[in-house]
Every structure is written in C-alpha cells, then in structure tokens.
N, C-alpha and C positions, 0 to 999 in steps of 0.2 A: 422572606420564607417564598419559595417558587410552589406555583402552580401542582407540583408533583410530588413535592415535600409534603407539602398542607396535603393532598389528598391522600398521601400513607398514613400518616399522623392520624388523619381522620378515620382511614378505614384501619386502624391499630386500637383506635378509641372504640369503634363500632363494634368491632369483634372482641374487647373487652367486655362491650355493655352484655354481648351475648354471653359470655361466658358466665359475667356476674351473676346473669337475669336466669340461667340455665341451673346454677347453682343456688339462687333463692328457690325457684319454683320449684324445683326437682329433689330438692334437700333440704333446706332451710324452712319452707311452710311445712313439708307434712311432718319434719322433726317438732318443730314448735306445737304442732296442732296433736301429735302423738302426747308431747309432754302435758299438754293442757287436758286430754280427756285420763291420763293417767292419775292427773292431780284433782281434776272433778270428773269421776265416773260416768253424772246424771249428763255429761255433754255427749258423748260415745255417740250419740245416733244425728249430733253435727258435724262429726267428722268428714265425711264423705260428700255430703252437700256443699259443707264451704270447703273444701278440698277441690270438687269439682269448677265451681266459682272462681278460685283462686287461679284454676291451669287453663281456663276458657277466656280470662282477661288479658294472660300471654300473649294469646293468638294475634290481637292488634297490636300489641307491644315489638313482638319480632317482624310484624307485617311493617312495621314503622322502621326498624333497625333495616329492613331491605330496601325501601327508598330513602333510607338514609346511604347506604352505600352506593346507591345509583346516584345521588347526589356528587358524591367524591369521587366519581368516576368521571361525571361530567367536570367536575373541578381539575382533575388530572387533564382533562384534555382541553383546559385553558377556555373553559365554555361558563362561566361561573354563572355569569347573569343570562342567562337564557330561559325560553318557555317549558323548557320540559322541566328544570330544577322549582321553576315556580309551580309547575302543578304535581310535583311531587311532595313538594313542602305543603301544597293542599292536601293532599292524601292524607300527610302525618296529622294535620290538623283534625281532619273529617276522623280518622282512625282515633286519634286521642278523645275526642269529643264521644265516639261511641264508644269507647271503653270505660270511659267516668260516668256518662250515664249506663252502660249496663252494671258496672260498680255498684252505683246509686241507688238504681233499681235493686238488683239482688239484695243490696241490704236493708232494703223499707221490707220486699218482700219476706225477708229472714226474720224483722221484726214484728211483721204482722202472724205470721204463723209460729211466731214465740222459738224463735232457733238463734238468737242474736241478744248478745247481751248489750243493753242502753251507752255501755259503757266503749264497747266493738264499735259501734254504730258512730259514736261521735271521733273516736279514733281514724275510723275511716272515712272522716269527709273531709281529713287531711289528705288523704288518698285522692278522693274526687277533685279536691282543691287543688293538688299538683296537678293533675290530669287537666282541671279547665286551663291551667297556666299553661301547658303544654299547647293545649289548643291555640290558646290566641298569642303566641309568639309565636308559633309555627302558621298559622293565620295572616299575620303580619308581614314575617319573613317573607312569605309567598308573597303578599301585595308588594313587597318592595323588589324582591327581585323581580317579578312580571313586570313592572315600572321601570326598574334598570335594563332590563331585556326591550324594552318599549325605544328607552332613550337610545341604546345601544345601534338596536336598527336605524333608527332616525339617523344616527350620526354616521353608520356606514354608507347610506345613501347620499349622502352631504358629497359636494366636492370639495 
C-alpha cells in the first residue's frame, strides 16, 4: 500500500470516527438520557449535568482526531517517521490522559454529591480504562516514532 493510499484510508477512518462520534454525542447520549429520565423521573435533575459532562468529554476526542488528521497528512507526504508525528502522538496521549482523568473525577464528584448510581460508576471505569489504554498506546507510538525519526536522521547524514 502506498503512502498516499494509506493516508487516504486513514483520513476516511478519521472522518468516519468524527461522524460516529457526533452521532453518539449529539443523538445517542441525549436520547438514552431522556429514556432514563422517562423511566426513572427521580433522575430528572441528573440529566443536564451528565449531558454537560459527556459533551465536554468530546472536546479532547475531536482534538485528538485533528492530530490524527495531521499525522495522516504527514504520512501522505512520505514523512511517516518524523518529529512532528511523534509530537502529534504525544499530544494525543496527553489529551487521552486528561479526558480519562476528567471523566473519572466527574464520576467521583457525582458519586460524592449523590448524582451517580454505583452501577454507572463501575461501567464508567471501563471508559476510563479504555482512555488509559489509548494514552499508553499513543505514548508508546510517540516514543517509537521519535526513535525511528532519530535513526532516519542519522542515516541521512551517513555517506
């Protein structure tokens, strides 16, 4: 697969992720929240705070997709192993870590003020774990891309 073809595929996947994310954040989550409030009216006061937490958690996700797009551009230019890509991957790992921390803290705060169900808290730990996994994977890839870029620079200087 050529670099240009790979870049196009990555951009298509990133675009699809953006569309799916918008569908989930702007349609599925509000509908599920409304259904829960309809079934359990005592949770009515929880709807908007939880919706706000969910929507704010989308910001780092879309920022990460932006960095993924920039990585795709670099791959299309046949510049896969570059310091720029290493930096973009580092930024993605930081965003994933911050989003995971934010979501965890929001869940703990909601538990303390009695706006969270213990079952929801336990399920949200899965989301936090996935965010931590993305953090570690992006940090590892950043390290590997940085090392590869350093080796590539050394080889270009060698006659």
